[in-house]
BAROLO-294713 format. One record per atom (N, C-alpha, C): x, y, z; residue in three letters. Coordinates in pm, whole numbers, plus 50000, padded with zeros to 5 digits. Each point is the difference from the previous one (the first is absolute). Example, Ala and Ser with C-alpha at 12.3 -4.5 7.8 and 13.67 -1.06 7.14 Angstrom:
! BAROLO-294713
513194943150780ALA/499115011950000ALA/500905012050000ALA/499655010549928SER/500825011950006SER/499235010950073SER/
This chain:
! BAROLO-294713
926891440623427UNK/498524997450076UNK/499184999749898UNK/498874988550022UNK/499335001949876UNK/498715008350031UNK/499465006949872UNK/499115009749979UNK/498704998249950UNK/499054998550035UNK/498494998049936UNK/499365011449971UNK/499984998649863UNK/498865011549947UNK/498854999950051UNK/499545011450059UNK/498345002150026UNK/499165008749934UNK/498714996350015UNK/498975013549924UNK/499214999150095UNK/499345017149994UNK/499165004150099UNK/498504991649951UNK/499194987350086UNK/498794998450017UNK/498875005950021UNK/500235002150106UNK/498865006950074UNK/500215011450118UNK/499015008250028UNK/500325011550119UNK/498654995050056UNK/499974995750144UNK/498634997450074UNK/500475004550129UNK/498515006150030UNK/500015001550172UNK/500354986050068UNK/500825003150105UNK/500674989750142UNK/498714999550048UNK/500014988450038UNK/498954995050134UNK/500665001250123UNK/501535001350019UNK/500274996450119UNK/500665015550035UNK/499655011749947UNK/500475009450035UNK/499105013149967UNK/499575010450049UNK/498955008049967UNK/501195010849919UNK/499295001149892UNK/500645010449924UNK/501254999249911UNK/500474981750011UNK/500674996549902UNK/499464990249907UNK/500925000049887UNK/500014992849876UNK/500804991549949UNK/499614987349976UNK/501034991749935UNK/500415000149863UNK/501215002649958UNK/500164998949878UNK/500884989549984UNK/499264994649863UNK/500204979750005UNK/500885001149862UNK/501294994350005UNK/500725000249894UNK/500174985949963UNK/500104998449838UNK/499844984849991UNK/501374997449898UNK/500314986950026UNK/501455000149914UNK/499454997649857UNK/500695004649934UNK/499995005349828UNK/499644983549942UNK/501044992550065UNK/499644985749939UNK/500474994650056UNK/498294996250067UNK/500204988850136UNK/498425003950051UNK/499644993750101UNK/498605002250097UNK/500085006550128UNK/501314996250043UNK/499735006850132UNK/499875018750002UNK/499455003750120UNK/499805014350023UNK/500925001750119UNK/500235013749966UNK/500275007550176UNK/499545013050021UNK/499164994350091UNK/498985008750082UNK/500715009350085UNK/499815014149957UNK/500895013050163UNK/498845006750031UNK/500005003550095UNK/499095006350053UNK/501025020350019UNK/498815004149938UNK/500865012349967UNK/498785013550023UNK/500295010150051UNK/499215012950019UNK/499065006649890UNK/498965006650058UNK/498835003049908UNK/500675009149853UNK/501115010350089UNK/500665010549928UNK/500734992749894UNK/500764990250006UNK/500814991449897UNK/499504994849912UNK/498714993050059UNK/498834990549891UNK/499395007349912UNK/499735016750064UNK/499555008449914UNK/500825005349866UNK/501255003050031UNK/501335001349932UNK/499734991849901UNK/500154987650034UNK/500124988649881UNK/498815003649967UNK/499164993750024UNK/498825004349918UNK/499505011349899UNK/500745009150030UNK/499835014249952UNK/500544996549788UNK/501414995850077UNK/501015002949885UNK/499364982849901UNK/499654990050074UNK/499844990749906UNK/498585000449886UNK/498655008450097UNK/499515006049917UNK/500145013749890UNK/501315002849998UNK/500645009649881UNK/498895014650080UNK/499835001150115UNK/499435013250032UNK/501025014150045UNK/499885007449999UNK/500445011649962UNK/499385008550139UNK/500745003750098UNK/499235005850129UNK/500515014649931UNK/499155012150058UNK/500495010850001UNK/501185004950068UNK/500354996450092UNK/501314997250074UNK/500944991449976UNK/501214998849986UNK/500844988250052UNK/499804995450117UNK/499784984350009UNK/500534994550099UNK/501244998150082UNK/500174996450132UNK/501504998049991UNK/500634988349950UNK/499474991749913UNK/500834989549937UNK/500135009449856UNK/499175007349949UNK/499995006749891UNK/501205010249988UNK/500175006250108UNK/500975007850083UNK/501394994649972UNK/500024989650074UNK/501344993650030UNK/500674991349820UNK/498774995349914UNK/500534999549895UNK/500465011749882UNK/498955012249997UNK/500805008549936UNK/501275006550070UNK/500235000750115UNK/501285007850033UNK/501144986849964UNK/499924990350018UNK/501124990449960UNK/499874999549808UNK/498775002649940UNK/500495001449872UNK/500515014749979UNK/499695007650051UNK/500355015649983UNK/501804999049999UNK/500184992550064UNK/501664997450032UNK/500644986649938UNK/499394994249913UNK/500504992249861UNK/500234986250099UNK/498934994850096UNK/500114991250058UNK/498644988850017UNK/500514987649952UNK/498344994149975UNK/500324986750108UNK/498934991950025UNK/500354989950082UNK/499504989649898UNK/500734989150022UNK/500024987649924UNK/499554989050019UNK/500035001450162UNK/499484986650044UNK/499025003750132UNK/499144987750033UNK/499895001750140UNK/500054989350060UNK/500764997350112UNK/500114985850063UNK/499274996450128UNK/499094993050022UNK/499744996350157UNK/501164989350031UNK/500435004650078UNK/501594987550035UNK/499984994950143UNK/499055005450063UNK/499994993250138UNK/498705001550069UNK/499724991150133UNK/498905001750058UNK/500174993650103UNK/500025011850123UNK/500304995850130UNK/498844999750084UNK/499424994550080UNK/498885000050109UNK/498955007749911UNK/499604992949897UNK/498865003649930UNK/500255017649917UNK/501225003849979UNK/500145013049961UNK/500834998949880UNK/499615005549917UNK/500544998749845UNK/501345008349981UNK/501134995949932UNK/500845010349992UNK/500645000249862UNK/499575012649930UNK/500165002149851UNK/501115010549985UNK/500304999849898UNK/501275010149926UNK/499675002749864UNK/500785012450001UNK/499975009249831UNK/501014992849936UNK/500184995349893UNK/501275000849931UNK/499905016749917UNK/500875012650057UNK/500215010949883UNK/500955000849931UNK/499865004849874UNK/501075006149921UNK/500235009149909UNK/500505005150020UNK/500855016649920UNK/500074997049884UNK/500784989249943UNK/500414995349907UNK/501634997549991UNK/500385006250109UNK/501514995950039UNK/500214993050083UNK/498955000450132UNK/500444995750098UNK/498554992650055UNK/500124990450097UNK/498684992050066UNK/499884998150134UNK/498945003050012UNK/499904999450201UNK/498804994050018UNK/499884986650133UNK/499034998850037UNK/499375012550093UNK/498775001050033UNK/499435007450085UNK/498664991750067UNK/500674998250135UNK/498974995950113UNK/498645004449975UNK/498794992949997UNK/498565007149976UNK/499244990850082UNK/498745002650024UNK/498504994150066UNK/499864993749872UNK/499484984050004UNK/499564995349899UNK/499035008249935UNK/498815003250055UNK/499205009349963UNK/500375012649890UNK/501115007950033UNK/500235010549936UNK/500644994549900UNK/500694990550023UNK/500964997249884UNK/498854995649847UNK/499304992050037UNK/498904995949919UNK/499055013049937UNK/499735010550045UNK/499645013549956UNK/500895004249935UNK/501574998250000UNK/500685009549933UNK/500474989049884UNK/499614984250000UNK/500614997249907UNK/498884998949882UNK/498635001150041UNK/498955003649890UNK/500205014949929UNK/500545003850055UNK/500155014149917UNK/501445002649938UNK/500524988750031UNK/501435002349887UNK/499824987849911UNK/498864989450049UNK/499834988949881UNK/501444993750040UNK/500304995950101UNK/501514988650004UNK/498954988450087UNK/500884991249967UNK/499734985350066UNK/500225002650144UNK/498824991750064UNK/499504994750143UNK/500794988849999UNK/501034999250129UNK/500224983850029UNK/500404996750125UNK/499924986650042UNK/500154997550123UNK/500934985350001UNK/500955001150124UNK/500914988449983UNK/498994988650009UNK/501004991949990UNK/499034980650004UNK/499875001750182UNK/500625004650084UNK/499804995650149UNK/498675011750017UNK/500035010049945UNK/498995004850063UNK/499044990849943UNK/499784993149863UNK/498644997549981UNK/499484987150054UNK/501434991150039UNK/500034989350082UNK/499085002650159UNK/500515007250033UNK/499305004750146UNK/498895005649994UNK/499655009549892UNK/498445011150034UNK/499424993849887UNK/500054991349878UNK/499525001349893UNK/498934987450009UNK/498725004549941UNK/498884986950020UNK/499784999049882UNK/499364983649961UNK/499704996749932UNK/498354994049980UNK/499595008949902UNK/498724997150054UNK/499144988149949UNK/500964988049940UNK/499614988849966UNK/499924991950160UNK/500655007150078UNK/499734990950148UNK/501764992150043UNK/500885000749896UNK/501134995449986UNK/500845008050112UNK/499835009050044UNK/500775006850049UNK/499325008550155UNK/500925008750067UNK/498985006950088UNK/498885006149988UNK/499265001750121UNK/498495004949990UNK/499975010549980UNK/499055006449936UNK/499745016649963UNK/499975005850114UNK/500915009750043UNK/499775010050136UNK/498525002850039UNK/500115006050049UNK/498165007750050UNK/500045013349916UNK/499954997849855UNK/499445011749907UNK/498524996149972UNK/499305012450008UNK/498704997949964UNK/499965003949844UNK/499514992349911UNK/500365007849839UNK/498485005149996UNK/500045013650033UNK/498575005349980UNK/500835013749939UNK/498615001849878UNK/500805010949894UNK/500405014150073UNK/500815008849952UNK/499655014050053UNK/498935004849985UNK/499315006950079UNK/498295001350042UNK/500285009349871UNK/498354995749985UNK/499315009749884UNK/499355010150070UNK/499865011449898UNK/499215011950055UNK/498574992549990UNK/499225008250102UNK/498694996650025UNK/498985005449872UNK/500575009249911UNK/499175002249888UNK/499144989749950UNK/498315006849947UNK/499704986449905UNK/500784995949893UNK/499494987249945UNK/500754995249920UNK/499495003949842UNK/498615007250028UNK/499735004549848UNK/500695012149933UNK/500725005050108UNK/500735011349905UNK/500545001149875UNK/500115008049944UNK/500455003049884UNK/501514998349998UNK/500335000449854UNK/502004996549986UNK/499985013850037UNK/499205011249951UNK/500385014949998UNK/500155004250164UNK/498754991850066UNK/500315002550151UNK/501284996650068UNK/500084987149956UNK/501064991350082UNK/501405007649955UNK/500025007849853UNK/501255006950004UNK/499695012250026UNK/499125009750055UNK/499955011650095UNK/500844996450083UNK/499174990450067UNK/500564995350153UNK/501544995850003UNK/500384995049951UNK/501624998349955UNK/500655012850011UNK/499425007549944UNK/500785012449975UNK/499925009050123UNK/498924999550082UNK/499955004650071UNK/500584993150148UNK/500104987549965UNK/501114989050123UNK/501305007349962UNK/500435001349912UNK/501635003949967UNK/500145010550063UNK/499025013149944UNK/500055014850052UNK/500085002550135UNK/499414991150070UNK/500294998650157UNK/500914986950048UNK/500624996749946UNK/501134992750042UNK/499374981350032UNK/498714997249986UNK/499594992350068UNK/500274987549908UNK/501184995550017UNK/500394990449895UNK/499344985850021UNK/499784994750107UNK/499244988650028UNK/498534998549902UNK/499385012750047UNK/499035001949894UNK/500154997549878UNK/501065007449970UNK/500325005049834UNK/500074984549937UNK/501074990550059UNK/500154985849944UNK/499084993449989UNK/498714999450087UNK/499144992050017UNK/498885006349878UNK/499945014649957UNK/499155001049924UNK/500684999349863UNK/501384998249996UNK/500434998149867UNK/500024989449947UNK/500154987050118UNK/499314984849970UNK/498645002449936UNK/499165002150083UNK/498285000849936UNK/500205008349859UNK/500585011049975UNK/499925001849833UNK/500774993949924UNK/500994990750017UNK/500184990349923UNK/499604988549987UNK/499534996150102UNK/498874989349983UNK/499125000049929UNK/499265016249974UNK/498755004349934UNK/500664999549836UNK/501005004749978UNK/500634999649878UNK/500104989149923UNK/500814989350079UNK/500414987949991UNK/499384988849940UNK/
């Protein structure tokens, strides 16, 4: 099976489902994109890890990584290997250094685990041919995904950097990770 290396390009609100997000994966060496509709909790978990945020308590995907690491296991690859009736199927390749196992997973959970282990995210050529889109228009049309950024808070834009940092600390303490992710982006924009 030919495998294609992917990278995370975006997480955006989905226009088709209330509370759902679109995870957009792109070919590392190519133009095609693979949009996958995922739940809000998984989108939040992926975004938190990508933003290097540390919640006060471990999220489910953190717990899974911590447990696997405690037993000397690591995830070496995530593969989205099949799509049937619009549902993506993924597997984690897990090893303890002696044996290797392939564990069935939802694609959203697999990506959340991949970003924590820093392992490659891949898909089969068959999946990319069936569900990939080329934004130059040479392949299928983009599914109904509204490219709307994760909502910003309604706080005034003239907030000081110190106020933003204080609000970020409060959001993390109350486990409001969606707001925390957005505040971290605003802080990074101001610094950069």
